[in-house]
N, C-alpha and C positions, 0 to 999 in steps of 0.2 A: 467367331466374331459376329456373324450374322445372327446366330441364336441369341447372343447377348443383346443385340439391338431389338430383336423381337420381344424378348422378355421385358426389356426396359419399356417398350411401347405398351405392353399389356398392363403394366402397373402404373402408368401415368394417365391420369384422367384426360379424356379427349379435350375438354375445355374446363379449366379450373377457375374457380373464383379466386380473386386476388385476396391477400391477407386483409387489405382494407375493406373489401366487400364483405368478407366473412365477419369482420368486426362490426360493420354497420348492421348486418342482419342479426347478429347475436345481441347487440346492445338494444336496437330498436325492438326486436322481437321480445326480449326479456322485459323491457320497460312496458311495452304494450300489454303483455300478459299480467304483469304486476299491478297494472291499473284496472284490471277487470275485477268487479266486485265478488265474483264467485271463486277467485283464486287467491290463496295466501302466499304461495311461493311459486316461482317460475324461473327456469334457466334454459336458455337456448344456446346451442353450440353447433358449429359446422365442422365436420371432420375432414380429413385429407381427401376423401372421395366425394366431397360436396354433399354428403348426407347430413340432413338436419336432425340433430338429437335434441329432444325437448323433454324437460322434467317439469311436472307441475303438481301442486297439492291443492285440491279443492277445499273451500272453507268448511264444507260439511258433506255428508254422504247422502243427502236426500236427492231424489231423482232429478229435480229441476237444476240443482247446483251442479250435479255431475254432467248433465246434458249441456248446460251453459258453458262449463269449463272445457269440455271436449270440443264444442262448437267454436269456442274462442281460439283454442290451440290450432284447430284445423284452419280457421280463418287467417291466423298469422302465417301459417305454412303456405296456404294458397296465395296470399298477398306477396310473400317473399318469392314464390315461384314465378309469379307474374312480373315482378320487378327484376329478378335475377334468373334468367332461363337456365343457367348452369346448375342450379340446385337440383339435387337428386331426391331420393326418397326421404320420408320422415320416420324416425323412430320416436315414439311417444311413450314416456314413462310416467306412471302415477307414483309420485314420491320424490324424494331428493336423490342425488347421485349416490349417497351412501345407503339409503333405504328405499328400495323400489318395491311397491306392492303389486304392481301390474304393468304389463307392456302392451302396446298397440303399435300399428304401423299404418302408413299411408303411402301407396305407390305414387310416383310422380305423375303417371298417366291419369290417376284419379283427379289430381289437382288440375290437370289440363282440361278436364271435362267441365270445369266451372267457367261459365262465360262472364264477361264483364259488361255491365250496362253502360250506356252512353254517359251517365253521370259519374262513372268511375267505381261505383259499387259493384258487388258481385251478385249473381243470380242466387237468391236465397233458397229456392227449391233445390237447385243443383248443389249448393253448399251443404244443405241439410242431408242430401243423399250421400255425399262424400263423408260427412260426419258419421252417419249410420254405418257406412262400410267400415270406417275406422273402428267404431265401437264393436263391430262384429269380429274384429281381430284380437280382442282383449284376451290376454292370458295372465292368470294370477301367478305371481312369482314368490309370494311368501305366505 
């Protein structure tokens, strides 16, 4: 019986987002990314372990568009982490759920390194460094 309690504890997140909080993050995150000029498709989901999964399709493959797209996705993730401290890591996929061309990730600790200014905005230099770290994790999938 004690082993069952321990196993149950291991598979239950220490602090979980409520279903309402997940829905808010998913809807606001998706809408925010869909409003970005460099992105044609975006989808944000939060899984059972509070990991954010994000799919996006950039409007083109030129360097500026790709950098703006990745920066925007990282910005949405950092903003969500600041608003909802229970969010875990980010899995970032280039493509749709059915067709993923590449994958990246962002550790929650990286998002925590971005400081917030007194006006509510985030330190752009720190945000840029996190975006570069994320870009460095890119793995082609197809």
